[in-house]
MOPAC internal coordinates of N, CA, C and O (Angstrom, degrees):
PM7 1SCF
backbone

  N    0.0000 0     0.00 0     0.00 0    0    0    0
  C    1.4370 1     0.00 0     0.00 0    1    0    0
  C    1.5258 1   108.82 1     0.00 0    2    1    0
  O    1.2310 1   120.52 1   -26.61 1    3    2    1
  N    1.3125 1   116.62 1   153.39 1    3    2    1
  C    1.4600 1   122.85 1  -179.28 1    5    3    2
  C    1.5274 1   109.12 1   -82.44 1    6    5    3
  O    1.2310 1   120.45 1   -47.15 1    7    6    5
  N    1.3281 1   116.74 1   132.85 1    7    6    5
  C    1.4602 1   120.96 1   174.72 1    9    7    6
  C    1.5164 1   108.44 1  -107.70 1   10    9    7
  O    1.2310 1   120.95 1   -49.43 1   11   10    9
  N    1.3249 1   115.80 1   130.57 1   11   10    9
  C    1.4622 1   121.44 1  -176.49 1   13   11   10
  C    1.5222 1   108.29 1  -116.51 1   14   13   11
  O    1.2310 1   120.80 1   -53.56 1   15   14   13
  N    1.3423 1   116.08 1   126.44 1   15   14   13
  C    1.4651 1   119.94 1  -177.17 1   17   15   14
  C    1.5249 1   111.86 1  -103.00 1   18   17   15
  O    1.2310 1   119.58 1   169.60 1   19   18   17
  N    1.3111 1   118.41 1   -10.40 1   19   18   17
  C    1.4610 1   121.49 1  -179.55 1   21   19   18
  C    1.5225 1   108.74 1  -141.63 1   22   21   19
  O    1.2310 1   120.13 1   -17.97 1   23   22   21
  N    1.3374 1   117.35 1   162.03 1   23   22   21
  C    1.4644 1   118.70 1   176.90 1   25   23   22
  C    1.5220 1   110.07 1   -56.61 1   26   25   23
  O    1.2310 1   121.32 1   -38.01 1   27   26   25
  N    1.3152 1   115.08 1   141.99 1   27   26   25
  C    1.4573 1   118.90 1  -174.93 1   29   27   26
  C    1.5180 1   109.56 1  -127.60 1   30   29   27
  O    1.2310 1   121.32 1   -37.09 1   31   30   29
  N    1.3139 1   115.09 1   142.91 1   31   30   29
  C    1.4652 1   120.43 1   178.74 1   33   31   30
  C    1.5223 1   109.13 1   -90.78 1   34   33   31
  O    1.2310 1   121.15 1   -16.50 1   35   34   33
  N    1.3077 1   115.41 1   163.50 1   35   34   33
  C    1.4593 1   120.70 1   178.35 1   37   35   34
  C    1.5291 1   110.85 1   -60.91 1   38   37   35
  O    1.2310 1   120.59 1   143.72 1   39   38   37
  N    1.3251 1   116.48 1   -36.28 1   39   38   37
  C    1.4685 1   120.73 1   179.37 1   41   39   38
  C    1.5318 1   111.67 1   -62.05 1   42   41   39
  O    1.2310 1   120.40 1   145.19 1   43   42   41
  N    1.3335 1   116.85 1   -34.81 1   43   42   41
  C    1.4600 1   120.87 1   177.72 1   45   43   42
  C    1.5209 1   111.73 1   -80.66 1   46   45   43
  O    1.2310 1   120.50 1   148.90 1   47   46   45
  N    1.3259 1   116.64 1   -31.10 1   47   46   45
  C    1.4526 1   121.48 1  -175.51 1   49   47   46
  C    1.5262 1   113.05 1   -74.67 1   50   49   47
  O    1.2310 1   120.22 1   139.15 1   51   50   49
  N    1.3130 1   117.19 1   -40.85 1   51   50   49
  C    1.4711 1   120.27 1  -176.09 1   53   51   50
  C    1.5254 1   113.63 1   -56.89 1   54   53   51
  O    1.2310 1   119.04 1   133.79 1   55   54   53
  N    1.3447 1   119.44 1   -46.21 1   55   54   53
  C    1.4699 1   118.28 1   177.52 1   57   55   54
  C    1.5295 1   113.07 1   -61.00 1   58   57   55
  O    1.2310 1   120.61 1   145.00 1   59   58   57
  N    1.3409 1   116.45 1   -35.00 1   59   58   57
  C    1.4648 1   119.65 1   177.84 1   61   59   58
  C    1.5275 1   110.90 1   -66.45 1   62   61   59
  O    1.2310 1   120.76 1   140.12 1   63   62   61
  N    1.3177 1   116.14 1   -39.88 1   63   62   61
  C    1.4642 1   120.51 1   178.63 1   65   63   62
  C    1.5272 1   110.14 1   -63.86 1   66   65   63
  O    1.2310 1   120.72 1   137.65 1   67   66   65
  N    1.3167 1   116.23 1   -42.35 1   67   66   65
  C    1.4672 1   120.00 1  -179.58 1   69   67   66
  C    1.5267 1   112.26 1   -64.89 1   70   69   67
  O    1.2310 1   119.72 1   157.47 1   71   70   69
  N    1.3187 1   118.14 1   -22.53 1   71   70   69
  C    1.4660 1   121.63 1   177.96 1   73   71   70
  C    1.5281 1   112.48 1   -78.26 1   74   73   71
  O    1.2310 1   120.65 1   162.16 1   75   74   73
  N    1.3223 1   116.37 1   -17.84 1   75   74   73
  C    1.4666 1   119.99 1  -179.90 1   77   75   74
  C    1.5277 1   110.47 1   -67.04 1   78   77   75
  O    1.2310 1   120.35 1   -31.28 1   79   78   77
  N    1.3209 1   116.94 1   148.72 1   79   78   77
  C    1.4689 1   118.96 1   173.14 1   81   79   78
  C    1.5316 1   109.50 1   -60.14 1   82   81   79
  O    1.2310 1   120.62 1   -26.05 1   83   82   81
  N    1.3091 1   116.43 1   153.95 1   83   82   81
  C    1.4639 1   122.15 1  -175.40 1   85   83   82
  C    1.5314 1   111.72 1   -54.61 1   86   85   83
  O    1.2310 1   119.50 1   136.71 1   87   86   85
  N    1.3114 1   118.57 1   -43.29 1   87   86   85
  C    1.4649 1   121.69 1  -178.85 1   89   87   86
  C    1.5316 1   111.09 1   -62.10 1   90   89   87
  O    1.2310 1   120.45 1   139.64 1   91   90   89
  N    1.3283 1   116.75 1   -40.36 1   91   90   89
  C    1.4623 1   120.29 1   178.92 1   93   91   90
  C    1.5221 1   111.72 1   -70.09 1   94   93   91
  O    1.2310 1   120.41 1   143.42 1   95   94   93
  N    1.3341 1   116.82 1   -36.58 1   95   94   93
  C    1.4700 1   120.29 1   175.69 1   97   95   94
  C    1.5221 1   110.24 1   -62.09 1   98   97   95
  O    1.2310 1   120.40 1   136.73 1   99   98   97
  N    1.3213 1   116.84 1   -43.27 1   99   98   97
  C    1.4607 1   121.51 1   179.59 1  101   99   98
  C    1.5305 1   110.36 1   -64.49 1  102  101   99
  O    1.2310 1   120.69 1   137.74 1  103  102  101
  N    1.3104 1   116.29 1   -42.26 1  103  102  101
  C    1.4646 1   120.75 1   178.38 1  105  103  102
  C    1.5362 1   110.26 1   -62.59 1  106  105  103
  O    1.2310 1   119.99 1   138.68 1  107  106  105
  N    1.3103 1   117.62 1   -41.32 1  107  106  105
  C    1.4618 1   122.33 1   177.90 1  109  107  106
  C    1.5239 1   110.46 1   -63.77 1  110  109  107
  O    1.2310 1   120.11 1   136.35 1  111  110  109
  N    1.3159 1   117.40 1   -43.65 1  111  110  109
  C    1.4653 1   121.76 1   179.02 1  113  111  110
  C    1.5243 1   110.68 1   -60.54 1  114  113  111
  O    1.2310 1   121.01 1   133.40 1  115  114  113
  N    1.3358 1   115.68 1   -46.60 1  115  114  113
  C    1.4712 1   120.09 1   179.57 1  117  115  114
  C    1.5269 1   111.10 1   -63.23 1  118  117  115
  O    1.2310 1   120.63 1   138.99 1  119  118  117
  N    1.3023 1   116.40 1   -41.01 1  119  118  117
  C    1.4580 1   120.82 1   179.17 1  121  119  118
  C    1.5295 1   110.93 1   -62.38 1  122  121  119
  O    1.2310 1   120.57 1   137.43 1  123  122  121
  N    1.3189 1   116.52 1   -42.57 1  123  122  121
  C    1.4636 1   120.65 1   178.67 1  125  123  122
  C    1.5265 1   111.21 1   -65.82 1  126  125  123
  O    1.2310 1   120.27 1   142.10 1  127  126  125
  N    1.3318 1   117.09 1   -37.90 1  127  126  125
  C    1.4616 1   120.49 1   177.56 1  129  127  126
  C    1.5265 1   110.95 1   -63.42 1  130  129  127
  O    1.2310 1   120.68 1   136.18 1  131  130  129
  N    1.3300 1   116.31 1   -43.82 1  131  130  129
  C    1.4622 1   120.91 1   179.52 1  133  131  130
  C    1.5288 1   109.99 1   -62.13 1  134  133  131
  O    1.2310 1   120.21 1   134.36 1  135  134  133
  N    1.3218 1   117.21 1   -45.64 1  135  134  133
  C    1.4654 1   120.77 1   179.54 1  137  135  134
  C    1.5237 1   111.12 1   -64.13 1  138  137  135
  O    1.2310 1   120.23 1   141.65 1  139  138  137
  N    1.3307 1   117.17 1   -38.35 1  139  138  137
  C    1.4664 1   120.61 1   178.58 1  141  139  138
  C    1.5173 1   110.64 1   -65.12 1  142  141  139
  O    1.2310 1   120.39 1   137.97 1  143  142  141
  N    1.3253 1   116.86 1   -42.03 1  143  142  141
  C    1.4587 1   121.01 1   177.38 1  145  143  142
  C    1.5169 1   110.12 1   -61.43 1  146  145  143
  O    1.2310 1   120.61 1   135.43 1  147  146  145
  N    1.3167 1   116.44 1   -44.57 1  147  146  145
  C    1.4602 1   121.09 1  -179.50 1  149  147  146
  C    1.5264 1   110.29 1   -63.92 1  150  149  147
  O    1.2310 1   120.08 1   134.81 1  151  150  149
  N    1.3252 1   117.46 1   -45.19 1  151  150  149
  C    1.4624 1   121.11 1   179.42 1  153  151  150
  C    1.5295 1   111.06 1   -60.31 1  154  153  151
  O    1.2310 1   120.57 1   136.77 1  155  154  153
  N    1.3268 1   116.51 1   -43.23 1  155  154  153
  C    1.4654 1   120.67 1   179.53 1  157  155  154
  C    1.5281 1   110.69 1   -64.39 1  158  157  155
  O    1.2310 1   120.41 1   137.29 1  159  158  157
  N    1.3225 1   116.82 1   -42.71 1  159  158  157
  C    1.4677 1   120.79 1   179.74 1  161  159  158
  C    1.5236 1   110.97 1   -64.54 1  162  161  159
  O    1.2310 1   120.14 1   139.36 1  163  162  161
  N    1.3239 1   117.34 1   -40.64 1  163  162  161
  C    1.4679 1   120.90 1   178.38 1  165  163  162
  C    1.5239 1   110.17 1   -63.70 1  166  165  163
  O    1.2310 1   120.40 1   137.59 1  167  166  165
  N    1.3128 1   116.83 1   -42.41 1  167  166  165
  C    1.4626 1   120.37 1   179.51 1  169  167  166
  C    1.5294 1   110.85 1   -62.03 1  170  169  167
  O    1.2310 1   120.48 1   134.79 1  171  170  169
  N    1.3228 1   116.68 1   -45.21 1  171  170  169
  C    1.4685 1   120.07 1   178.40 1  173  171  170
  C    1.5300 1   110.99 1   -61.95 1  174  173  171
  O    1.2310 1   120.66 1   139.95 1  175  174  173
  N    1.3202 1   116.34 1   -40.05 1  175  174  173
  C    1.4709 1   120.84 1   178.54 1  177  175  174
  C    1.5308 1   110.65 1   -65.13 1  178  177  175
  O    1.2310 1   120.26 1   134.84 1  179  178  177
  N    1.3240 1   117.11 1   -45.16 1  179  178  177
  C    1.4558 1   121.10 1  -179.16 1  181  179  178
  C    1.5289 1   111.59 1   -63.18 1  182  181  179
  O    1.2310 1   120.48 1   147.94 1  183  182  181
  N    1.3130 1   116.70 1   -32.06 1  183  182  181
  C    1.4655 1   121.08 1  -179.78 1  185  183  182
  C    1.5292 1   111.99 1   -86.35 1  186  185  183
  O    1.2310 1   120.43 1  -172.44 1  187  186  185
  N    1.3304 1   116.77 1     7.56 1  187  186  185
  C    1.4773 1   122.89 1   180.00 1  189  187  186
  C    1.5274 1   112.56 1    59.17 1  190  189  187
  O    1.2310 1   120.54 1  -149.50 1  191  190  189
  N    1.3123 1   116.58 1    30.50 1  191  190  189
  C    1.4666 1   119.82 1   178.66 1  193  191  190
  C    1.5208 1   111.48 1   -90.76 1  194  193  191
  O    1.2310 1   120.66 1   158.72 1  195  194  193
  N    1.3370 1   116.35 1   -21.28 1  195  194  193
  C    1.4608 1   121.44 1   176.57 1  197  195  194
  C    1.5192 1   109.20 1  -140.19 1  198  197  195
  O    1.2310 1   121.42 1   -23.34 1  199  198  197
  N    1.3246 1   114.88 1   156.66 1  199  198  197
  C    1.4662 1   119.87 1   176.59 1  201  199  198
  C    1.5260 1   109.40 1   -74.74 1  202  201  199
  O    1.2310 1   121.23 1   -10.66 1  203  202  201
  N    1.3185 1   115.26 1   169.34 1  203  202  201
  C    1.4590 1   120.26 1   177.76 1  205  203  202
  C    1.5298 1   110.23 1   -60.99 1  206  205  203
  O    1.2310 1   120.50 1   135.68 1  207  206  205
  N    1.3265 1   116.65 1   -44.32 1  207  206  205
  C    1.4654 1   120.27 1  -179.35 1  209  207  206
  C    1.5269 1   111.34 1   -62.92 1  210  209  207
  O    1.2310 1   120.46 1   138.03 1  211  210  209
  N    1.3332 1   116.72 1   -41.97 1  211  210  209
  C    1.4731 1   120.49 1   179.79 1  213  211  210
  C    1.5275 1   110.45 1   -67.78 1  214  213  211
  O    1.2310 1   120.18 1   140.59 1  215  214  213
  N    1.3163 1   117.27 1   -39.41 1  215  214  213
  C    1.4693 1   120.65 1   178.31 1  217  215  214
  C    1.5202 1   110.37 1   -61.75 1  218  217  215
  O    1.2310 1   120.63 1   137.50 1  219  218  217
  N    1.3353 1   116.41 1   -42.50 1  219  218  217
  C    1.4643 1   119.86 1   177.97 1  221  219  218
  C    1.5203 1   110.38 1   -62.30 1  222  221  219
  O    1.2310 1   120.88 1   138.70 1  223  222  221
  N    1.3228 1   115.93 1   -41.30 1  223  222  221
  C    1.4675 1   120.06 1   178.15 1  225  223  222
  C    1.5223 1   111.06 1   -62.18 1  226  225  223
  O    1.2310 1   120.19 1   136.42 1  227  226  225
  N    1.3248 1   117.24 1   -43.58 1  227  226  225
  C    1.4642 1   121.20 1   178.29 1  229  227  226
  C    1.5277 1   111.72 1   -63.27 1  230  229  227
  O    1.2310 1   121.00 1   145.39 1  231  230  229
  N    1.3255 1   115.69 1   -34.61 1  231  230  229
  C    1.4666 1   120.43 1   178.99 1  233  231  230
  C    1.5265 1   111.63 1   -76.62 1  234  233  231
  O    1.2310 1   120.97 1   165.16 1  235  234  233
  N    1.3386 1   115.74 1   -14.84 1  235  234  233
  C    1.4659 1   119.46 1   179.44 1  237  235  234
  C    1.5128 1   113.71 1    79.36 1  238  237  235
  O    1.2310 1   120.86 1  -154.57 1  239  238  237
  N    1.3385 1   115.95 1    25.43 1  239  238  237
  C    1.4625 1   119.95 1  -179.52 1  241  239  238
  C    1.5300 1   109.55 1  -132.33 1  242  241  239
  O    1.2310 1   120.79 1   -12.38 1  243  242  241
  N    1.3205 1   116.09 1   167.62 1  243  242  241
  C    1.4559 1   122.11 1   178.28 1  245  243  242
  C    1.5249 1   109.35 1   -70.79 1  246  245  243
  O    1.2310 1   120.85 1   -26.60 1  247  246  245
  N    1.3209 1   115.98 1   153.40 1  247  246  245
  C    1.4622 1   121.38 1  -179.15 1  249  247  246
  C    1.5286 1   111.89 1   -55.61 1  250  249  247
  O    1.2310 1   120.33 1   139.32 1  251  250  249
  N    1.3364 1   116.98 1   -40.68 1  251  250  249
  C    1.4603 1   119.74 1   179.91 1  253  251  250
  C    1.5309 1   111.25 1   -65.86 1  254  253  251
  O    1.2310 1   120.20 1   142.45 1  255  254  253
  N    1.3238 1   117.22 1   -37.55 1  255  254  253
  C    1.4680 1   120.44 1   176.59 1  257  255  254
  C    1.5291 1   110.08 1   -65.14 1  258  257  255
  O    1.2310 1   120.96 1   142.20 1  259  258  257
  N    1.3390 1   115.77 1   -37.80 1  259  258  257
  C    1.4640 1   119.79 1   178.86 1  261  259  258
  C    1.5256 1   110.14 1   -64.32 1  262  261  259
  O    1.2310 1   120.66 1   137.99 1  263  262  261
  N    1.3349 1   116.35 1   -42.01 1  263  262  261
  C    1.4645 1   120.08 1   177.30 1  265  263  262
  C    1.5270 1   110.54 1   -61.56 1  266  265  263
  O    1.2310 1   120.26 1   140.85 1  267  266  265
  N    1.3264 1   117.10 1   -39.15 1  267  266  265
  C    1.4640 1   120.87 1   177.36 1  269  267  266
  C    1.5281 1   110.94 1   -64.17 1  270  269  267
  O    1.2310 1   120.64 1   140.51 1  271  270  269
  N    1.3355 1   116.38 1   -39.49 1  271  270  269
  C    1.4692 1   120.55 1   178.40 1  273  271  270
  C    1.5222 1   110.52 1   -64.37 1  274  273  271
  O    1.2310 1   120.44 1   140.37 1  275  274  273
  N    1.3265 1   116.76 1   -39.63 1  275  274  273
  C    1.4615 1   119.95 1   176.59 1  277  275  274
  C    1.5289 1   110.48 1   -62.28 1  278  277  275
  O    1.2310 1   120.99 1   132.68 1  279  278  277
  N    1.3260 1   115.71 1   -47.32 1  279  278  277
  C    1.4647 1   120.39 1  -179.54 1  281  279  278
  C    1.5245 1   111.20 1   -61.92 1  282  281  279
  O    1.2310 1   120.26 1   139.43 1  283  282  281
  N    1.3182 1   117.10 1   -40.57 1  283  282  281
  C    1.4675 1   121.06 1  -179.50 1  285  283  282
  C    1.5257 1   111.47 1   -62.86 1  286  285  283
  O    1.2310 1   120.98 1   152.03 1  287  286  285
  N    1.3189 1   115.72 1   -27.97 1  287  286  285
  C    1.4704 1   120.37 1   179.25 1  289  287  286
  C    1.5207 1   112.24 1   -94.75 1  290  289  287
  O    1.2310 1   120.89 1  -175.02 1  291  290  289
  N    1.3205 1   115.91 1     4.98 1  291  290  289
  C    1.4642 1   119.67 1   178.64 1  293  291  290
  C    1.5136 1   113.64 1    74.15 1  294  293  291
  O    1.2310 1   120.03 1  -158.32 1  295  294  293
  N    1.3213 1   117.55 1    21.68 1  295  294  293
  C    1.4543 1   121.95 1   179.88 1  297  295  294
  C    1.5213 1   108.05 1   -93.09 1  298  297  295
  O    1.2310 1   121.11 1   -62.04 1  299  298  297
  N    1.3125 1   115.48 1   117.96 1  299  298  297
  C    1.4543 1   120.76 1  -178.58 1  301  299  298
  C    1.5264 1   110.35 1   -80.19 1  302  301  299
  O    1.2310 1   121.42 1   -37.18 1  303  302  301
  N    1.3056 1   114.90 1   142.82 1  303  302  301
  C    1.4596 1   121.07 1   176.54 1  305  303  302
  C    1.5211 1   106.83 1  -103.93 1  306  305  303
  O    1.2310 1   120.49 1   -66.61 1  307  306  305
  N    1.3193 1   116.66 1   113.39 1  307  306  305
  C    1.4542 1   121.27 1  -178.18 1  309  307  306
  C    1.5218 1   108.60 1   -95.44 1  310  309  307
  O    1.2310 1   121.62 1   -52.81 1  311  310  309
  N    1.3199 1   114.50 1   127.19 1  311  310  309
  C    1.4590 1   121.17 1  -179.30 1  313  311  310
  C    1.5191 1   107.89 1  -116.94 1  314  313  311
  O    1.2310 1   120.88 1   -55.28 1  315  314  313
  N    1.3231 1   115.91 1   124.72 1  315  314  313
  C    1.4561 1   120.01 1   178.62 1  317  315  314
  C    1.5182 1   108.90 1   -90.23 1  318  317  315
  O    1.2310 1   121.10 1   -45.55 1  319  318  317
  N    1.3191 1   115.49 1   134.45 1  319  318  317
  C    1.4613 1   121.16 1   179.02 1  321  319  318
  C    1.5231 1   109.00 1  -131.38 1  322  321  319
  O    1.2310 1   121.40 1   -18.18 1  323  322  321
  N    1.3331 1   114.93 1   161.82 1  323  322  321
  C    1.4571 1   120.21 1   176.25 1  325  323  322
  C    1.5267 1   109.66 1   -69.51 1  326  325  323
  O    1.2310 1   121.49 1   -16.00 1  327  326  325
  N    1.3090 1   114.76 1   164.00 1  327  326  325
  C    1.4630 1   119.76 1   176.04 1  329  327  326
  C    1.5236 1   108.99 1   -67.68 1  330  329  327
  O    1.2310 1   120.83 1   -15.48 1  331  330  329
  N    1.3077 1   116.02 1   164.52 1  331  330  329
  C    1.4665 1   121.19 1   178.55 1  333  331  330
  C    1.5232 1   110.20 1   -61.68 1  334  333  331
  O    1.2310 1   120.62 1   141.88 1  335  334  333
  N    1.3147 1   116.42 1   -38.12 1  335  334  333
  C    1.4650 1   120.44 1  -179.81 1  337  335  334
  C    1.5284 1   111.04 1   -64.03 1  338  337  335
  O    1.2310 1   120.31 1   135.54 1  339  338  337
  N    1.3176 1   117.01 1   -44.46 1  339  338  337
  C    1.4646 1   120.84 1   179.77 1  341  339  338
  C    1.5288 1   110.54 1   -64.54 1  342  341  339
  O    1.2310 1   120.44 1   139.99 1  343  342  341
  N    1.3239 1   116.77 1   -40.01 1  343  342  341
  C    1.4722 1   120.48 1   178.22 1  345  343  342
  C    1.5240 1   110.59 1   -64.31 1  346  345  343
  O    1.2310 1   120.39 1   136.46 1  347  346  345
  N    1.3347 1   116.87 1   -43.54 1  347  346  345
  C    1.4671 1   120.67 1   178.81 1  349  347  346
  C    1.5273 1   110.90 1   -62.17 1  350  349  347
  O    1.2310 1   120.32 1   140.59 1  351  350  349
  N    1.3227 1   117.00 1   -39.41 1  351  350  349
  C    1.4655 1   120.77 1   179.26 1  353  351  350
  C    1.5249 1   110.63 1   -63.34 1  354  353  351
  O    1.2310 1   120.45 1   138.26 1  355  354  353
  N    1.3365 1   116.74 1   -41.74 1  355  354  353
  C    1.4688 1   120.05 1   178.54 1  357  355  354
  C    1.5254 1   111.18 1   -66.16 1  358  357  355
  O    1.2310 1   120.54 1   139.67 1  359  358  357
  N    1.3036 1   116.57 1   -40.33 1  359  358  357
  C    1.4714 1   120.90 1   178.92 1  361  359  358
  C    1.5299 1   109.87 1   -63.14 1  362  361  359
  O    1.2310 1   120.94 1   137.72 1  363  362  361
  N    1.3195 1   115.80 1   -42.28 1  363  362  361
  C    1.4780 1   119.73 1   178.37 1  365  363  362
  C    1.5177 1   110.60 1   -61.31 1  366  365  363
  O    1.2310 1   119.85 1   137.85 1  367  366  365
  N    1.2998 1   117.89 1   -42.15 1  367  366  365
  C    1.4670 1   122.26 1   178.78 1  369  367  366
  C    1.5252 1   110.18 1   -61.88 1  370  369  367
  O    1.2310 1   120.35 1   135.01 1  371  370  369
  N    1.3282 1   116.93 1   -44.99 1  371  370  369
  C    1.4702 1   121.00 1  -179.82 1  373  371  370
  C    1.5243 1   110.23 1   -62.85 1  374  373  371
  O    1.2310 1   120.46 1   136.10 1  375  374  373
  N    1.3364 1   116.72 1   -43.90 1  375  374  373
  C    1.4692 1   120.36 1   179.13 1  377  375  374
  C    1.5219 1   110.62 1   -62.02 1  378  377  375
  O    1.2310 1   120.34 1   136.92 1  379  378  377
  N    1.3191 1   116.95 1   -43.08 1  379  378  377
  C    1.4575 1   121.33 1   179.82 1  381  379  378
  C    1.5266 1   110.76 1   -62.39 1  382  381  379
  O    1.2310 1   120.21 1   138.19 1  383  382  381
  N    1.3197 1   117.20 1   -41.81 1  383  382  381
  C    1.4682 1   121.22 1   179.16 1  385  383  382
  C    1.5254 1   111.04 1   -65.14 1  386  385  383
  O    1.2310 1   120.82 1   140.90 1  387  386  385
  N    1.3212 1   116.04 1   -39.10 1  387  386  385
  C    1.4775 1   119.20 1   178.47 1  389  387  386
  C    1.5180 1   111.67 1   -66.79 1  390  389  387
  O    1.2310 1   120.15 1   141.53 1  391  390  389
  N    1.3169 1   117.32 1   -38.47 1  391  390  389
  C    1.4744 1   120.87 1   178.63 1  393  391  390
  C    1.5320 1   111.33 1   -66.79 1  394  393  391
  O    1.2310 1   120.72 1   143.29 1  395  394  393
  N    1.3320 1   116.23 1   -36.71 1  395  394  393
  C    1.4651 1   119.25 1  -178.08 1  397  395  394
  C    1.5133 1   112.73 1   -77.30 1  398  397  395
  O    1.2310 1   120.15 1   164.02 1  399  398  397
  N    1.3476 1   117.33 1   -15.98 1  399  398  397
  C    1.4668 1   121.45 1  -179.93 1  401  399  398
  C    1.5299 1   107.98 1  -137.18 1  402  401  399
  O    1.2310 1   119.46 1  -105.61 1  403  402  401
  N    1.3326 1   118.64 1    74.39 1  403  402  401
  C    1.4745 1   121.84 1  -173.35 1  405  403  402
  C    1.5236 1   114.04 1   -70.93 1  406  405  403
  O    1.2310 1   118.63 1   166.05 1  407  406  405
  N    1.3177 1   120.22 1   -13.95 1  407  406  405
  C    1.4579 1   122.03 1  -177.99 1  409  407  406
  C    1.5200 1   112.59 1   -77.13 1  410  409  407
  O    1.2310 1   119.54 1   164.49 1  411  410  409
  N    1.2997 1   118.48 1   -15.51 1  411  410  409
  C    1.4735 1   120.00 1  -176.59 1  413  411  410
  C    1.4719 1   113.51 1  -107.97 1  414  413  411
  O    1.2310 1   120.10 1   180.00 1  415  414  413

């Protein structure tokens, strides 16, 4: 693999890439494509244009892997939930329904 000790321009990078064996060049190309897909999916997710599940699908990875990628980049996932009172009211309704119909 190429080790870079200073910022490098595209003009300097291309000749180094061309020196790589064909298999390594292909691996680098695929890696860049995967990262580009992931970056695009994260951007769409951050802009609320796609859901988390759809963004993961666009990135070509599992939803849990996508969540890990977000966390690795310091991107917080905000989840909206009902208030405690609303949740308690729903739970009470479910309990009442179960008591009134114990066979199910």
